[in-house]
N, C-alpha and C positions, 0 to 999 in steps of 0.2 A: 668172656665177651668175644664175639666173632666180628671180624672185619670182612665185609663182602665186597666182591668186585663183580660188576656186571659184565657178562660175556656177550659176544655178538648175537647169540641166539636168544637174548633176553633172559637167560637163565642166570643163576648166581653161583659163584665159585668161592669157597672159603679160602681166603688167602693168608689169614693169621688168627690164632687163637690166643687169648690172654686169660690166665688163671687169676681170679680175684680171691685172695686168701680168706678174708674175713667177710665175705658176702653173706648177708642175712636179711630175712624179712621180719625178724623178731619185733621190731618196733612198729610193725604194721599188723600186729595180731588182732587188734580190735577191728581194723578195716576188713580183715579176713573173716572175722566172726560176723560182721555186719552183712557181708555178701553171702555167707553161708546161710544166715537167717532169712535173708531175702529169697534165697533159692528154696529153702524149706517152705516158705510161704507160697511160692509159685506152685510147688507140688500140692500143698494143702488146698489151695484155691482151684487147682486144675487149670491154671492159666499160664502157659509158657511165655506170654508177653511180659510176665512179671520177673523173668530172669534178669538179673543185673546186667546192664549194658555198658559198654565202653564209654558211651556218650554221657553217662551219669557221673563220670569222674570219681569213682570210688576206690581207685588204685587197683582193684581187681574186678573181674566181670566173668560172666558165663557165656561161652560161645560154642557153636557146633564143632565137634572133633570126631569125625567118623571116617572110616576107610573109603566109603563111597555113599551114594544116596540110599543104598539098601541097608546100611549099618544103622539100624534104629533100635529103639526100645518103646515099650508101651508106657506112655505118660499117664499120670493119674486121672486125666480126663478120658482115657481110653484110646486116644489118638497115638499112632506110631509117629515119633519124631526122631530126628538124627541125634545120635549120642552127643553129650555135652561135656565140657571140662571147664575148670576154673583157670583163668588167665590173668596176666597183667600186661601192660602195654610195653612196647619197646622203649618209649620215652621214660617210663617209670624205671625200667631196668637200667637205662643209661644214667638216670639221676642217682640211683643207688650205687652204681659202679664208681661215680665221681666222689661220693662221700668219703 
């Protein structure tokens, strides 16, 4: 877990790192499978708007994760879209860290 401190230039500086020995997502495996299945459905339908979103509160979601705007792949509908990754929210991580 990282503690951040805001610097004057609006950047963030890591000021402390904590190791969480028994940190795991194991009890959320069904949530992960659900998001994975929804992602497969988005590819099958050729509709990137079907990617799971953070607003759906599924504990995990799919979001863009690219080096820059040119870091794309050809989606199943033929459009080039930015590369994507599975994520969880900072709030969910904080909740897990407190357990």
